[in-house]
C-alpha positions as CSV (number, residue, x, y, z in Angstrom):
1,M,143.7,99.7,83.7
2,Y,140.3,97.9,83.7
3,L,140.7,96.9,87.4
4,Q,141.2,99.9,88.5
5,S,138.2,101.2,87.2
6,D,136.4,98.2,88.8
7,K,138.1,99.2,91.9
8,L,136.5,102.9,91.7
9,K,133.0,101.5,91.2
10,N,133.5,99.5,94.3
11,N,134.7,102.3,96.5
12,S,131.9,104.7,95.3
13,K,129.3,102.0,96.2
14,K,130.7,101.6,99.7
15,G,130.8,105.7,100.2
16,F,127.0,105.7,99.1
17,T,126.0,103.0,101.4
18,L,127.5,105.2,104.3
19,V,125.2,108.2,103.3
20,E,122.3,106.1,102.9
21,A,122.7,104.7,106.4
22,L,123.3,108.1,108.0
23,V,120.0,109.4,106.4
24,A,118.0,106.6,107.4
25,L,119.3,107.1,110.8
26,S,118.3,110.6,110.8
27,I,114.9,109.8,109.6
28,L,114.5,107.1,112.5
29,I,115.9,109.5,115.1
30,V,113.3,112.3,113.7
31,G,110.5,109.7,114.1
32,I,111.6,108.8,117.5
33,I,111.9,112.1,118.7
34,S,108.4,113.2,117.0
35,G,106.8,109.9,118.8
36,F,108.2,111.3,122.4
37,I,106.8,114.6,122.0
38,L,103.5,113.4,121.0
39,V,103.2,110.9,124.2
40,T,104.6,113.6,126.3
41,K,102.1,116.1,125.2
42,A,99.2,113.6,125.3
43,L,100.5,112.8,129.2
44,Y,100.4,116.5,129.8
45,D,96.7,117.1,128.3
46,V,95.2,113.8,130.0
47,T,94.9,116.0,133.4
48,I,93.4,118.9,131.8
49,I,90.7,116.8,130.1
50,Q,90.0,115.0,132.9
51,D,89.5,118.0,134.7
52,R,87.2,119.7,132.2
53,L,85.2,116.7,132.2
54,T,84.7,117.1,136.1
55,A,84.1,120.5,135.6
56,S,81.2,119.8,133.2
57,F,79.5,117.1,135.3
58,L,79.7,119.4,138.6
59,A,78.1,122.2,136.5
60,Q,75.4,119.6,135.5
61,E,74.9,118.5,138.8
62,G,74.1,122.0,140.3
63,L,71.7,122.5,137.3
64,E,70.1,119.3,138.4
65,I,70.0,120.0,142.2
66,V,68.1,123.3,141.1
67,R,65.7,121.4,139.2
68,Q,65.1,119.0,142.1
69,I,64.5,121.8,144.5
70,R,61.7,123.1,141.8
71,D,60.2,119.8,141.4
72,S,60.3,119.4,145.2
73,N,58.0,122.5,145.6
74,Y,55.4,121.0,142.7
75,L,55.3,117.5,144.8
76,K,54.4,119.6,148.4
77,S,52.3,121.7,146.4
78,L,50.5,118.9,144.8
79,G,50.4,117.0,148.4
80,G,48.4,119.7,149.7
81,T,51.0,122.2,151.2
82,S,50.8,125.8,150.1
83,T,54.2,126.4,148.5
84,D,55.3,128.3,145.5
85,W,57.1,126.8,142.8
86,D,60.1,128.7,143.3
87,N,60.2,128.5,146.9
88,N,64.0,128.8,148.2
89,L,64.9,130.0,144.8
90,K,63.0,133.5,145.1
91,T,66.2,135.6,145.5
92,D,68.0,136.5,142.5
93,G,72.1,136.3,143.1
94,D,74.8,133.5,143.6
95,Y,74.4,130.4,145.5
96,L,76.6,127.8,146.9
97,I,74.7,124.7,146.6
98,S,75.3,120.9,147.0
99,A,73.6,117.6,148.0
100,N,74.5,115.6,150.8
101,I,73.9,112.1,151.5
102,D,73.5,112.8,155.3
103,T,72.1,116.4,155.3
104,G,70.1,116.5,152.1
105,T,70.3,119.4,149.8
106,V,71.8,122.7,151.0
107,I,71.7,125.7,149.3
108,L,73.6,128.8,150.8
109,P,72.9,132.7,149.4
110,L,76.3,134.2,148.7
111,P,76.3,138.0,148.8
112,F,79.8,137.8,147.1
113,W,81.6,135.4,145.3
114,Q,83.6,133.6,147.8
115,D,86.4,131.1,147.3
116,K,84.9,128.2,148.4
117,S,86.1,125.0,147.0
118,L,84.6,121.8,146.6
119,Y,85.6,118.7,148.6
120,Y,85.7,114.9,147.2
121,H,85.0,112.3,149.4
122,P,86.8,109.3,148.1
123,S,84.7,107.0,150.4
124,S,81.0,108.0,148.8
125,G,82.8,109.6,145.5
126,V,80.5,112.7,146.2
127,Y,81.6,116.5,145.7
128,N,80.4,118.9,148.4
129,Y,81.4,121.7,150.6
130,D,81.8,119.5,153.7
131,N,85.3,118.9,154.5
132,S,84.8,116.1,157.4
133,G,85.3,112.4,157.1
134,G,88.4,112.2,155.3
135,A,87.4,114.9,152.5
136,V,89.9,115.8,149.8
137,S,90.2,119.6,148.9
138,T,89.8,120.2,145.4
139,V,90.6,122.8,142.6
140,F,86.8,123.3,141.8
141,K,84.9,126.1,142.9
142,R,81.1,126.1,142.0
143,K,78.5,128.9,142.3
144,I,74.9,128.8,141.1
145,N,73.3,132.1,139.5
146,I,69.7,132.5,139.7
147,K,67.7,135.2,137.7
148,H,64.0,135.4,137.8
149,L,63.1,136.4,133.9
150,S,59.3,136.5,134.8
151,T,56.9,135.2,137.2
152,D,57.0,131.8,135.4
153,E,60.7,131.5,134.2
154,I,64.1,131.6,136.0
155,Q,67.5,131.5,134.5
156,V,70.0,129.2,136.1
157,Q,73.7,129.4,135.6
158,A,76.4,127.0,136.9
159,I,79.5,128.7,137.2
160,M,82.8,126.7,137.3
161,D,86.3,127.9,138.0
162,W,89.1,125.7,138.4
163,Q,92.9,125.5,137.7
164,S,94.8,122.9,136.1
165,K,98.6,122.8,135.1
166,G,98.8,126.7,136.2
167,I,96.2,127.6,133.3
168,N,92.8,129.1,134.8
169,F,89.9,127.8,133.1
170,N,85.9,129.0,133.5
171,L,82.8,127.2,132.2
172,V,79.3,128.4,132.6
173,V,76.4,126.1,131.9
174,E,72.8,127.9,131.7
175,D,69.5,126.3,131.9
176,H,65.8,127.6,131.9
177,L,63.3,126.5,134.6
178,F,59.7,127.2,134.0
179,N,56.3,127.1,136.4
180,W,54.7,124.4,133.9
181,L,52.2,123.4,136.2
182,K,51.2,127.4,137.0
183,L,51.6,127.0,140.7
């Protein structure tokens, strides 16, 4: 009788080890699947994050181009040319604006919002509206909105629209430029 009891104990230990192995395997599978889902989600979000960063840089560039126009007007005025501080920025409304290495700054008034995408030039790393020289069309659309708040202040908004992974995105960056030299 004593031998039979020992046999039952050994059999129950073997069965319990099988259950432990199944539980451990289940936990391992859940961990691997969770890791796979996390990596897949991160890879999906990389493109969206990259596009958001590019859009923020392009919006900032739009504001900087308007600031450069204002500062160029200051330099012309200080150099003796009669120029208003907001020359080329006098009309409220929407503009396409870009800087081109060859042609300089281009500012085009838009009576209505036009679907005009920016082009990327891989050889120079520049975004603009020129589609020549191997330029690649992008998903980014930028317009600059200028509004005069007073004779010495303009509100400038860079409005970016783009689509990434089938989702439409919009970014608005705003700045206020002043006639601090009182020209």
